[in-house]
Z-matrix of the N, CA and C atoms (Angstrom, degrees):
N
C 1 1.435
C 2 1.519 1 110.41
N 3 1.318 2 114.31 1 147.22
C 4 1.463 3 118.81 2 176.81
C 5 1.527 4 109.37 3 -73.33
N 6 1.291 5 115.34 4 145.51
C 7 1.448 6 122.46 5 179.91
C 8 1.527 7 110.82 6 -79.03
N 9 1.331 8 116.32 7 144.41
C 10 1.447 9 125.34 8 171.41
C 11 1.527 10 116.03 9 59.01
N 12 1.330 11 118.38 10 29.93
C 13 1.466 12 120.36 11 173.34
C 14 1.520 13 110.63 12 -113.26
N 15 1.333 14 118.82 13 -10.44
C 16 1.444 15 122.92 14 -177.85
C 17 1.519 16 110.58 15 -100.91
N 18 1.337 17 118.09 16 146.48
C 19 1.455 18 120.56 17 -179.97
C 20 1.539 19 111.09 18 -64.34
N 21 1.316 20 115.05 19 152.64
C 22 1.466 21 120.53 20 -178.82
C 23 1.528 22 112.14 21 -91.33
N 24 1.309 23 118.85 22 -13.08
C 25 1.452 24 119.89 23 -171.47
C 26 1.547 25 113.82 24 -97.40
N 27 1.301 26 119.13 25 35.52
C 28 1.451 27 121.75 26 172.88
C 29 1.516 28 108.20 27 -65.78
N 30 1.333 29 115.85 28 132.49
C 31 1.460 30 120.33 29 178.16
C 32 1.528 31 108.28 30 -151.60
N 33 1.330 32 117.61 31 161.94
C 34 1.466 33 119.55 32 175.80
C 35 1.530 34 110.41 33 -67.69
N 36 1.328 35 116.82 34 135.11
C 37 1.451 36 123.46 35 179.66
C 38 1.509 37 107.82 36 -133.58
N 39 1.345 38 117.81 37 140.46
C 40 1.462 39 122.37 38 176.51
C 41 1.515 40 107.86 39 -91.91
N 42 1.325 41 115.95 40 129.07
C 43 1.468 42 123.45 41 173.57
C 44 1.527 43 106.64 42 -108.12
N 45 1.337 44 117.51 43 127.72
C 46 1.441 45 122.76 44 -176.31
C 47 1.528 46 110.60 45 -118.12
N 48 1.320 47 116.52 46 122.94
C 49 1.460 48 122.41 47 176.63
C 50 1.538 49 107.15 48 -81.11
N 51 1.312 50 118.02 49 114.79
C 52 1.460 51 121.08 50 -174.08
C 53 1.532 52 112.57 51 -75.65
N 54 1.314 53 119.36 52 -16.95
C 55 1.458 54 120.44 53 -178.91
C 56 1.520 55 112.44 54 -79.93
N 57 1.355 56 117.75 55 -27.90
C 58 1.462 57 119.06 56 179.57
C 59 1.534 58 112.55 57 -132.20
N 60 1.344 59 117.09 58 8.87
C 61 1.453 60 123.27 59 176.30
C 62 1.534 61 115.39 60 62.74
N 63 1.329 62 117.89 61 15.14
C 64 1.459 63 121.55 62 178.05
C 65 1.521 64 109.73 63 -78.87
N 66 1.329 65 116.58 64 142.72
C 67 1.464 66 120.83 65 179.67
C 68 1.530 67 109.18 66 -122.79
N 69 1.319 68 115.54 67 153.89
C 70 1.454 69 121.37 68 171.07
C 71 1.528 70 108.16 69 -147.88
N 72 1.319 71 114.80 70 150.14
C 73 1.450 72 121.53 71 -177.46
C 74 1.521 73 109.48 72 -108.61
N 75 1.320 74 115.70 73 130.78
C 76 1.445 75 122.16 74 178.65
C 77 1.507 76 108.24 75 -143.41
N 78 1.311 77 116.45 76 161.76
C 79 1.462 78 120.28 77 177.82
C 80 1.520 79 108.60 78 -86.29
N 81 1.345 80 115.97 79 136.50
C 82 1.451 81 120.67 80 -176.85
C 83 1.509 82 109.96 81 -157.09
N 84 1.345 83 115.35 82 166.58
C 85 1.472 84 121.65 83 174.51
C 86 1.528 85 110.73 84 -112.00
N 87 1.317 86 117.89 85 8.51
C 88 1.450 87 122.41 86 -177.01
C 89 1.529 88 110.82 87 -63.77
N 90 1.334 89 116.13 88 143.53
C 91 1.455 90 120.78 89 176.37
C 92 1.530 91 108.31 90 -82.90
N 93 1.330 92 116.85 91 131.83
C 94 1.455 93 121.57 92 179.79
C 95 1.515 94 109.50 93 -125.23
N 96 1.325 95 116.07 94 138.62
C 97 1.462 96 121.55 95 179.92
C 98 1.533 97 111.77 96 -90.23
N 99 1.327 98 117.41 97 -24.91
C 100 1.453 99 121.09 98 -176.63
C 101 1.524 100 110.14 99 -109.90
N 102 1.339 101 115.92 100 163.16
C 103 1.452 102 121.62 101 175.05
C 104 1.520 103 109.42 102 -129.50
N 105 1.329 104 116.32 103 161.74
C 106 1.445 105 122.30 104 177.95
C 107 1.512 106 107.91 105 -144.74
N 108 1.326 107 115.88 106 148.68
C 109 1.451 108 120.35 107 178.57
C 110 1.526 109 108.77 108 -102.87
N 111 1.338 110 115.75 109 125.13
C 112 1.459 111 122.40 110 178.66
C 113 1.522 112 107.41 111 -128.39
N 114 1.304 113 116.47 112 121.20
C 115 1.465 114 123.28 113 179.84
C 116 1.528 115 111.26 114 53.14
N 117 1.314 116 117.43 115 40.80
C 118 1.440 117 122.56 116 175.77
C 119 1.530 118 115.04 117 80.83
N 120 1.319 119 117.61 118 3.45
C 121 1.465 120 120.74 119 179.80
C 122 1.530 121 107.45 120 -116.36
N 123 1.309 122 117.54 121 137.11
C 124 1.468 123 123.47 122 178.80
C 125 1.523 124 109.68 123 -92.00
N 126 1.354 125 115.29 124 126.47
C 127 1.452 126 122.06 125 -179.14
C 128 1.530 127 109.59 126 -123.52
N 129 1.338 128 119.14 127 155.40
C 130 1.456 129 120.67 128 168.38
C 131 1.536 130 108.98 129 -65.72
N 132 1.343 131 116.97 130 145.17
C 133 1.461 132 122.52 131 -176.78
C 134 1.507 133 111.00 132 -115.26
N 135 1.342 134 116.06 133 131.01
C 136 1.459 135 122.38 134 174.67
C 137 1.531 136 106.11 135 -121.38
N 138 1.334 137 116.01 136 122.34
C 139 1.470 138 121.45 137 -178.96
C 140 1.531 139 108.96 138 -93.40
N 141 1.335 140 115.24 139 132.71
C 142 1.469 141 122.29 140 -179.39
C 143 1.510 142 109.14 141 -119.15
N 144 1.331 143 116.87 142 144.98
C 145 1.451 144 120.87 143 178.02
C 146 1.535 145 111.49 144 -74.75
N 147 1.313 146 116.62 145 -39.20
C 148 1.464 147 120.69 146 -177.10
C 149 1.512 148 109.83 147 -149.82
N 150 1.329 149 116.54 148 141.85
C 151 1.466 150 121.48 149 176.97
C 152 1.524 151 107.62 150 -134.45
N 153 1.311 152 116.58 151 -175.64
C 154 1.459 153 119.76 152 179.45
C 155 1.526 154 111.63 153 -66.40
N 156 1.335 155 118.50 154 -19.64
C 157 1.466 156 119.29 155 179.20
C 158 1.520 157 112.60 156 -79.12
N 159 1.337 158 117.65 157 -12.34
C 160 1.458 159 119.12 158 179.17
C 161 1.541 160 113.83 159 -126.43
N 162 1.315 161 118.29 160 -7.02
C 163 1.460 162 121.40 161 -179.59
C 164 1.525 163 110.59 162 -73.82
N 165 1.333 164 118.51 163 132.18
C 166 1.466 165 120.66 164 -177.62
C 167 1.540 166 113.70 165 -58.78
N 168 1.305 167 118.58 166 -29.69
C 169 1.463 168 119.21 167 179.25
C 170 1.524 169 111.24 168 -63.55
N 171 1.331 170 117.71 169 -39.90
C 172 1.455 171 120.89 170 -177.80
C 173 1.523 172 112.32 171 -87.29
N 174 1.333 173 118.87 172 -29.39
C 175 1.465 174 119.96 173 -177.56
C 176 1.522 175 111.87 174 -87.58
N 177 1.323 176 117.94 175 -24.47
C 178 1.450 177 121.42 176 -177.51
C 179 1.517 178 113.21 177 80.72
N 180 1.319 179 117.31 178 5.24
C 181 1.459 180 122.64 179 -179.87
C 182 1.529 181 109.60 180 -107.96
N 183 1.306 182 116.00 181 133.27
C 184 1.455 183 120.81 182 178.71
C 185 1.514 184 108.77 183 -103.99
N 186 1.319 185 117.20 184 141.62
C 187 1.449 186 122.26 185 174.26
C 188 1.508 187 108.41 186 -96.58
N 189 1.322 188 116.41 187 136.46
C 190 1.470 189 120.07 188 177.71
C 191 1.519 190 108.07 189 -82.58
N 192 1.333 191 114.34 190 131.80
C 193 1.447 192 120.90 191 179.43
C 194 1.518 193 107.42 192 -117.17
N 195 1.302 194 116.49 193 134.12
C 196 1.459 195 122.00 194 -177.89
C 197 1.515 196 109.77 195 -80.43
N 198 1.314 197 116.56 196 72.19
C 199 1.468 198 119.07 197 -178.42
C 200 1.518 199 110.87 198 -76.54
N 201 1.338 200 118.85 199 -32.07
C 202 1.447 201 120.87 200 -179.55
C 203 1.520 202 110.58 201 -63.32
N 204 1.307 203 117.44 202 -43.08
C 205 1.457 204 120.95 203 177.68
C 206 1.516 205 111.95 204 -63.59
N 207 1.305 206 116.48 205 -38.07
C 208 1.456 207 120.00 206 179.08
C 209 1.527 208 111.84 207 -67.72
N 210 1.322 209 115.78 208 -40.47
C 211 1.474 210 120.08 209 179.58
C 212 1.516 211 109.85 210 -66.34
N 213 1.341 212 117.46 211 -42.85
C 214 1.459 213 121.11 212 178.12
C 215 1.524 214 111.27 213 -61.17
N 216 1.305 215 116.64 214 -42.00
C 217 1.461 216 120.80 215 179.39
C 218 1.515 217 110.28 216 -64.53
N 219 1.331 218 117.23 217 -42.40
C 220 1.452 219 121.29 218 178.22
C 221 1.518 220 111.04 219 -61.90
N 222 1.328 221 115.90 220 -46.98
C 223 1.473 222 119.94 221 -178.43
C 224 1.510 223 111.81 222 -64.55
N 225 1.313 224 118.05 223 -36.54
C 226 1.472 225 120.08 224 178.40
C 227 1.521 226 110.62 225 -66.87
N 228 1.325 227 118.13 226 -32.20
C 229 1.456 228 120.95 227 179.22
C 230 1.509 229 112.83 228 -82.07
N 231 1.329 230 116.98 229 -47.94
C 232 1.463 231 121.03 230 -168.55
C 233 1.506 232 114.71 231 -119.23
N 234 1.297 233 119.50 232 -2.36
C 235 1.460 234 122.03 233 -172.69
C 236 1.498 235 115.41 234 -71.03
N 237 1.307 236 119.29 235 -25.28
C 238 1.460 237 122.28 236 -175.27
C 239 1.516 238 113.26 237 -100.63
N 240 1.290 239 119.68 238 18.90
C 241 1.468 240 122.73 239 -175.39
C 242 1.536 241 111.97 240 -72.72
N 243 1.320 242 119.59 241 -29.59
C 244 1.470 243 121.53 242 -175.29
C 245 1.533 244 112.05 243 -89.31
N 246 1.326 245 118.73 244 -10.90
C 247 1.459 246 120.50 245 -179.99
C 248 1.511 247 110.36 246 -76.88
N 249 1.349 248 115.47 247 138.12
C 250 1.472 249 120.52 248 178.27
C 251 1.528 250 109.20 249 -86.76
N 252 1.300 251 115.83 250 145.32
C 253 1.486 252 121.52 251 -177.41
C 254 1.497 253 111.70 252 -85.62
């Protein structure tokens, strides 16, 4: 590795997947506003919306989304705007 091109503030940081509450600890330089205690040690906390532990591509599980209901609701609200009376 080249000398003096990498940041000096690498430290352990907890990343938390908010969709399934899973956490993992990795070294990072990211700025975190919150902290969390894991096994008696306080770490900076970074909240994530989705990670490999919850993403359908990695888990192989698909979530059903009610798109038909959403489309029907949209059409009932805005679908008739272009029709002349």
